[in-house]
TORKOL-4160 file (C-alpha; in steps of 0.2 Angstrom, whole numbers, padded with zeros to 4 digits, m for minus):
94
<pt num="1" X="m0181" Y="0097" Z="0020"/>
<pt num="2" X="m0181" Y="0090" Z="0038"/>
<pt num="3" X="m0167" Y="0079" Z="0043"/>
<pt num="4" X="m0175" Y="0062" Z="0049"/>
<pt num="5" X="m0168" Y="0048" Z="0059"/>
<pt num="6" X="m0151" Y="0042" Z="0054"/>
<pt num="7" X="m0143" Y="0024" Z="0058"/>
<pt num="8" X="m0127" Y="0016" Z="0056"/>
<pt num="9" X="m0123" Y="m0002" Z="0058"/>
<pt num="10" X="m0109" Y="m0016" Z="0052"/>
<pt num="11" X="m0115" Y="m0030" Z="0042"/>
<pt num="12" X="m0103" Y="m0044" Z="0035"/>
<pt num="13" X="m0088" Y="m0032" Z="0040"/>
<pt num="14" X="m0096" Y="m0018" Z="0029"/>
<pt num="15" X="m0101" Y="m0002" Z="0038"/>
<pt num="16" X="m0118" Y="0004" Z="0032"/>
<pt num="17" X="m0123" Y="0023" Z="0035"/>
<pt num="18" X="m0142" Y="0026" Z="0033"/>
<pt num="19" X="m0148" Y="0044" Z="0031"/>
<pt num="20" X="m0166" Y="0050" Z="0029"/>
<pt num="21" X="m0174" Y="0067" Z="0026"/>
<pt num="22" X="m0193" Y="0071" Z="0027"/>
<pt num="23" X="m0199" Y="0083" Z="0012"/>
<pt num="24" X="m0216" Y="0087" Z="0015"/>
<pt num="25" X="m0225" Y="0070" Z="0015"/>
<pt num="26" X="m0212" Y="0061" Z="0005"/>
<pt num="27" X="m0197" Y="0053" Z="0013"/>
<pt num="28" X="m0181" Y="0051" Z="0004"/>
<pt num="29" X="m0165" Y="0042" Z="0010"/>
<pt num="30" X="m0148" Y="0034" Z="0006"/>
<pt num="31" X="m0137" Y="0021" Z="0013"/>
<pt num="32" X="m0118" Y="0021" Z="0011"/>
<pt num="33" X="m0108" Y="0006" Z="0011"/>
<pt num="34" X="m0090" Y="0006" Z="0016"/>
<pt num="35" X="m0079" Y="m0008" Z="0017"/>
<pt num="36" X="m0064" Y="m0001" Z="0026"/>
<pt num="37" X="m0059" Y="0014" Z="0017"/>
<pt num="38" X="m0066" Y="0007" Z="0001"/>
<pt num="39" X="m0084" Y="0015" Z="m0005"/>
<pt num="40" X="m0094" Y="0001" Z="m0010"/>
<pt num="41" X="m0109" Y="0011" Z="m0017"/>
<pt num="42" X="m0125" Y="0019" Z="m0012"/>
<pt num="43" X="m0143" Y="0012" Z="m0012"/>
<pt num="44" X="m0156" Y="0027" Z="m0013"/>
<pt num="45" X="m0175" Y="0027" Z="m0009"/>
<pt num="46" X="m0189" Y="0038" Z="m0010"/>
<pt num="47" X="m0206" Y="0035" Z="m0003"/>
<pt num="48" X="m0223" Y="0042" Z="0005"/>
<pt num="49" X="m0219" Y="0030" Z="0018"/>
<pt num="50" X="m0214" Y="0033" Z="0035"/>
<pt num="51" X="m0195" Y="0037" Z="0039"/>
<pt num="52" X="m0195" Y="0021" Z="0050"/>
<pt num="53" X="m0202" Y="0011" Z="0035"/>
<pt num="54" X="m0189" Y="0019" Z="0022"/>
<pt num="55" X="m0176" Y="0015" Z="0035"/>
<pt num="56" X="m0180" Y="m0003" Z="0037"/>
<pt num="57" X="m0181" Y="m0005" Z="0017"/>
<pt num="58" X="m0164" Y="0003" Z="0016"/>
<pt num="59" X="m0157" Y="m0009" Z="0028"/>
<pt num="60" X="m0163" Y="m0023" Z="0018"/>
<pt num="61" X="m0157" Y="m0016" Z="0001"/>
<pt num="62" X="m0140" Y="m0013" Z="0009"/>
<pt num="63" X="m0138" Y="m0029" Z="0016"/>
<pt num="64" X="m0143" Y="m0037" Z="m0002"/>
<pt num="65" X="m0131" Y="m0027" Z="m0010"/>
<pt num="66" X="m0118" Y="m0033" Z="0003"/>
<pt num="67" X="m0123" Y="m0052" Z="0001"/>
<pt num="68" X="m0122" Y="m0050" Z="m0020"/>
<pt num="69" X="m0105" Y="m0042" Z="m0018"/>
<pt num="70" X="m0099" Y="m0056" Z="m0006"/>
<pt num="71" X="m0105" Y="m0070" Z="m0019"/>
<pt num="72" X="m0096" Y="m0061" Z="m0034"/>
<pt num="73" X="m0080" Y="m0059" Z="m0024"/>
<pt num="74" X="m0080" Y="m0077" Z="m0019"/>
<pt num="75" X="m0085" Y="m0082" Z="m0037"/>
<pt num="76" X="m0071" Y="m0071" Z="m0044"/>
<pt num="77" X="m0058" Y="m0078" Z="m0032"/>
<pt num="78" X="m0063" Y="m0095" Z="m0036"/>
<pt num="79" X="m0061" Y="m0093" Z="m0056"/>
<pt num="80" X="m0044" Y="m0085" Z="m0052"/>
<pt num="81" X="m0039" Y="m0100" Z="m0042"/>
<pt num="82" X="m0045" Y="m0113" Z="m0055"/>
<pt num="83" X="m0037" Y="m0102" Z="m0070"/>
<pt num="84" X="m0020" Y="m0102" Z="m0060"/>
<pt num="85" X="m0022" Y="m0121" Z="m0058"/>
<pt num="86" X="m0025" Y="m0124" Z="m0076"/>
<pt num="87" X="m0010" Y="m0114" Z="m0081"/>
<pt num="88" X="0002" Y="m0122" Z="m0068"/>
<pt num="89" X="m0003" Y="m0139" Z="m0075"/>
<pt num="90" X="m0002" Y="m0134" Z="m0093"/>
<pt num="91" X="0016" Y="m0127" Z="m0088"/>
<pt num="92" X="0021" Y="m0143" Z="m0080"/>
<pt num="93" X="0016" Y="m0154" Z="m0097"/>
<pt num="94" X="0029" Y="m0144" Z="m0106"/>
């Protein structure tokens, strides 16, 4: 396998590092997502397309994963806030 192009960028505070390798007509790549020192995950892709196309697809998939994580984090925080508010209200009624 030949090492292909790589790139790194930050999206919504998450560092995304993309690495691509060419294996005789097929391109394999992955994008690692890091929020500070926390590993958020890896998106992998294999294709017969060009390295540039694989990198662009990985960019889109990695950004989508960050977007989903952001929505889930916000929803979880909102649920916790509502639960705590309900508990405080119930404690005040006793």
